Structure formats: C-alpha cells, structure tokens
Phi, psi and omega in degrees: 000127182263143177270137180297140179281139182271140179291129180304148181304320181298320179294321180295318182296318179297318183292322179294319179298316179296318178299320180295316180295317178296322176293326177295314177299314180296320179296315177301318182291329187253326185250353179077179183300310186297330182272359181263090178247165180298320183296315184292318180295319179300315180298317179296326181282345181077030177234163178288159175299321178298320178294321179295316181287345172294323180274320184224108184294328183228165176299320180301316179298317180296312182294321178300313179296322181292326179297314179292317178297318181294322178296313178301321180294318178297320178297313179298318179297315180297317181297316180298313182295312188279337175280345175298324181302307173040044175082353183265336184269148176281172181303315181299316178300318179296318178296324177296318177298318179296317178295322175301319180298317186271003173242013181280163174303328179297320178289323176300320176296317179299320179299317179299321178295318179301314181298315179295321181292336182295338179239009181231097186302325180294316179292319178302320180295333178276322186283319186306308182293327181290320181290325176298317179297314178300318181298318178297314181294316179301318179300312181297321181294320180293318177303312181297312184297324181274348184064038186278147178255102184284358174284342178284140180302135175084347184292314181302316180292326179291323174296318179294322175299322178299315177294320177297318177300314180300318178296317179298320177296325176296319176297316181296331182275356186294318185264329180219162177288113185252019191296322183293310177299319180302317180298319177299315179298319181295320177300314180296317182290326178298319177296316178297314182296316177301316180298321180291315186287337183261009179294000000 
C-alpha cells in the first residue's frame, strides 16, 4: 500500500497566493474597487482571511500584487490572442481579437484600477509603469499581427488609434452589451486600416 505524497508547503503557499491574486482580479472586474477587500477576496479564493493576510497584510499589498499579476496576465493574453493571427488572419479578424482583449474581465479589472488610481497617487505610481509596459507590448503585437510597416508616415499613429479605438470599445461595453455596434465599427475600421497599410 502506497501512502499519498503530500504537497510541499511551498507549493501550497504558491497555489494559495495565485488563487488570491486571481480572486482579486475577478473581484475588481465584478465588484469594483470599493468591493475589493481582503475579506471578500479571501472568500472568493476559498481561503481564510488569516491565510490571506499571511500573504498580504493589507488591501494595498493585495491590490499592488494583483496589479502586477493582472498586467502580466493581460500581456500573456494579448500575446496568445494576437500571435494566433500569425499572418493568417485578415485585418478584421485581428481587430476582433483586439476587441475581445479589451472587453475581457481582465480589462474590466484594469479599468477599476485606473479609476481608483486617478485619485490615489500611491496607486497611480504603481499602475502607470505597468500600464505603459502593457501599452508598448500591445502596440508591438498589433504591428506584428498586421504586418504593418511603421517606417511609412502615419502608420504608427494609425496603430495607436487602433488601440485607442479598442480601449474605447471596451469602455462602451462596460455598462451594456455593445457587441452589435462594435462589429459594425470594426468592419469600418478594418477597411480604413487596410487602405492605410496598403498605400
């Protein structure tokens, strides 16, 4: 008879920490900044408040770690979505993938952080560099996915406008399902983008 091997304490601790970070992102996306407390996050993660406070003594520590974890997750998600295109997808398909990225729960969580950071200088100092990093990576991924040549005049600005449009569509989707209007806008923007990129 073999005895089951016990999961090492370090692995359990890492798993608990990840559950807390994922629960914090989910909580930000669905309950907003005000509803994201250590107690609520601990409950969503299925751990005791004491276990949560072992990892994160304060809400600020938890949210700080969640900001970084969320940014890393958004980067990985963007990379996964946009590298799927890999030259095989048309412009409209790439724009749809981008719109999916900016209407995801991860983006909703990021929006909550932006709003909170706008009136909290300490949080803003943490969020700004992470968002700048995400923006740079997203820009490069879109350039690669579209095969865009940024040495041509206006192409870099058009790619940036594409990302700004996607963010705006994410905002429009925040309160109501905006998918039908979004699809029409994506069709129109794909035509504009193709004309610009193929000059």
